[in-house]
N, C-alpha and C positions, 0 to 999 in steps of 0.2 A: 504494500500500500504506500502511495507517495504522500509527502507531507501536506500537499494541498487538500487531499481528500479527508484529512484528519480534522480540519477546522473549516466550517462553512465560511466562505468569503464574506457573506452578508453579515456575519457576526463581527468580523474585523471592521468592516465599513461602518457598522452601527457604533462600535466603540470609538472610532475616529470621529464620527459625527457627534457623539456625546462629549468627547473631549473638546472638540472645536466649540461646541455650544457653551460649555462651562468656562473655557478659557476666554471666549469672547465676552461672556456675561461679566466676568470679573474685570476684564479690561475696560468695558463700558462703564462699570460702576466707578472705577477709579478715575477714568477720564471725565465723567460727569462731575465728580467731586471737584475737579480742577477747572470745570467749565469749558472743556474743549472736546472737539470731535476726533474720531480716529483719523480721518483724513487730514484734519488740521495738525494733529500731532505728527503724522507722517511727514507732512510738508516741513514742519519746524525741525524735525529730526534730520531730514535730508539737507536742509540749508545749514544747520548747525553753526559752524564758525565761518562759513563761506559768504561771499557776496555773489549773488547769482541773479540772472535775468529770468523773467517768466518763460521765455523761449527755451532757455537751458533747462529749466524745471520741467517743462512739457516734454522735452527730449529724453529726460532721465526717468520720467514717471510713466505710469500706465493711464493717466488721466488726460482728458482732452483739455484744450486751452481754455474753453469757456468755464469748465468746472474748476480748473485751477485758479482762474482769474477770480471767480466768485469766492473761493476759499481764501485766497490771498487778501481780498477786500475785507472779509470777515476777520481774519487774523490781524490785519492792520487796524481795523476799527476797535478791536479789543486791546490794542497796544502791544501785540506780540511780534509784529513785523514793522520794519521801516522801509521806505523806498527812498533811494538816493539816485539822482541823475548821474549818468556816466559822462565820459568825455563826449560821446555821441548822445545828444539829447533825446534821440528816439528810444533809447533804452533806459530803463530804470533798474537799479540793482536792489534786490531784496536782501535784507539781513535781519537777524534776530535782535530783539531788545534784551537788555539784561534780565528783565522779568521773565521773558519766555525761556531763556537759558536756565533760569532758576526753576521754572515750571517743569522743564524736561528732567532736570535732576531730581526734583521732588517726586514726580510721577514714577520715574525709574526706580527710585529708592522704595517707594510704597509698593510698587508692583513686585519687586524682588523680595521685599519683606513679607508680603502676602504669601508668595510661593515658598518662602523659607518656613513659614508657619505650617503651610499645607504639608510639606515634606519633612517636617521636624521629626516625626516618629519613624520615618523610613531609615533602615540601615544604609550605610554608605555604599555597600556592594549593590543594593537594589537601585539606588539612585544612579550609580555608575552603569548598571545594566540598562536602565531606562535611557540614559544618555546615548549609549552605544546603539540601542535598537532604534531610537528616534533618528539618529544620524543615518542609520542604514535605510530606514524608510524614506527619508528625505533624498538620499542619493538614488534610490530606486525610482522614486517619482521623477526626479530630474532627468535621469537617463531615459525613462519612458517618454517624457515630453520631448526630449531631443530627437529620439528615434522616430516618433510618430510624425 
């Protein structure tokens, strides 16, 4: 009997879906606490310490220009982003404010702290095994996407 017939694939898919649901729910709760959306946080994390144009951001992300433009306006209105004109006045450079850098650190700390508490009772070898298996799953998914 081969390994695939031992465990129904739908059981694995169901576990991945459950994990994804719970992970996303915790992430949304913490993001809501800081008053920011997941896409807004992703944009801020991508910009980080760089000065970048909206076009560069479009090229590096999976979002279209109108969606990014809307998100950038919201982040700017909340005081998380600033726009500075470049030498070519047609381009505006986006950068993070000190408050948004602090927000990124606070969110990351709280997110990591939450998972530290979740995994607190797990032995180190089980955490290491999970790390290895998740890496293996990620590599398998990436290679499947590349081949397809």
